[in-house]
C-alpha positions as CSV (number, residue, x, y, z in Angstrom):
1,M,0.0,-0.1,0.0
2,S,1.3,3.4,-0.8
3,E,2.1,6.0,1.8
4,L,-0.1,9.1,2.0
5,N,2.7,11.6,1.3
6,Y,0.6,14.5,0.1
7,R,-1.7,16.8,2.1
8,I,-4.3,19.1,0.5
9,E,-4.9,21.8,3.2
10,S,-6.7,25.1,3.8
11,S,-7.6,27.2,6.7
12,H,-11.3,26.9,5.6
13,P,-13.5,24.1,4.4
14,M,-13.0,23.0,0.9
15,V,-15.5,21.7,-1.7
16,C,-14.6,19.7,-4.9
17,R,-17.0,18.5,-7.7
18,L,-14.6,15.6,-8.3
19,L,-15.3,14.2,-4.8
20,P,-18.5,12.9,-3.4
21,K,-18.1,14.9,-0.2
22,S,-16.5,18.1,1.1
23,L,-12.8,18.0,2.1
24,D,-13.1,19.7,5.5
25,T,-9.8,21.5,5.9
26,T,-7.3,18.7,5.0
27,R,-7.2,15.6,2.9
28,L,-4.3,13.1,2.6
29,M,-3.5,11.6,-0.8
30,N,-0.8,9.1,-2.1
31,N,-0.5,10.5,-5.6
32,C,1.2,14.1,-6.3
33,E,-0.8,14.6,-9.7
34,T,-4.1,13.6,-8.1
35,A,-3.6,15.9,-5.1
36,V,-2.7,18.8,-7.4
37,A,-5.7,18.2,-9.6
38,I,-8.2,17.9,-6.8
39,A,-6.7,21.1,-5.2
40,A,-6.9,23.0,-8.5
41,K,-10.6,22.1,-8.8
42,S,-11.4,22.9,-5.2
43,V,-12.8,26.0,-3.7
44,T,-13.2,27.1,-0.2
45,K,-16.3,28.0,1.7
46,P,-16.4,30.9,2.1
47,A,-14.7,31.5,-1.2
48,G,-11.4,33.3,-1.6
49,H,-9.0,31.6,0.7
50,E,-5.7,29.7,-0.1
51,I,-5.6,26.0,-0.8
52,R,-2.2,24.2,-0.7
53,V,-0.7,20.8,-1.5
54,V,2.2,19.9,0.8
55,Y,4.6,17.0,0.4
56,I,4.5,15.7,4.0
57,P,8.0,14.3,4.4
58,T,9.7,17.6,3.7
59,G,7.0,20.1,4.4
60,E,7.4,21.7,0.9
61,V,4.5,23.3,-0.5
62,I,4.3,22.0,-4.1
63,F,1.0,23.8,-5.3
64,S,-0.7,26.7,-3.9
65,K,-3.9,28.7,-5.3
66,S,-6.1,31.5,-3.9
67,A,-8.9,33.3,-5.4
68,A,-8.2,36.2,-7.7
């Protein structure tokens, strides 16, 4: 089984049409590409807050987005 090395995180609850339920404020993933795709398609509630994908072993933020 793969390790869950990627964390999608935000300071506010997130919603993504690609998933059957909301993401709360964090979600762990085992695939970098999937984590970035889900983060890119997600929005926060309320809208306008930052969403990040973090590589857990190093703490490096590999993707970040916020509302324009």
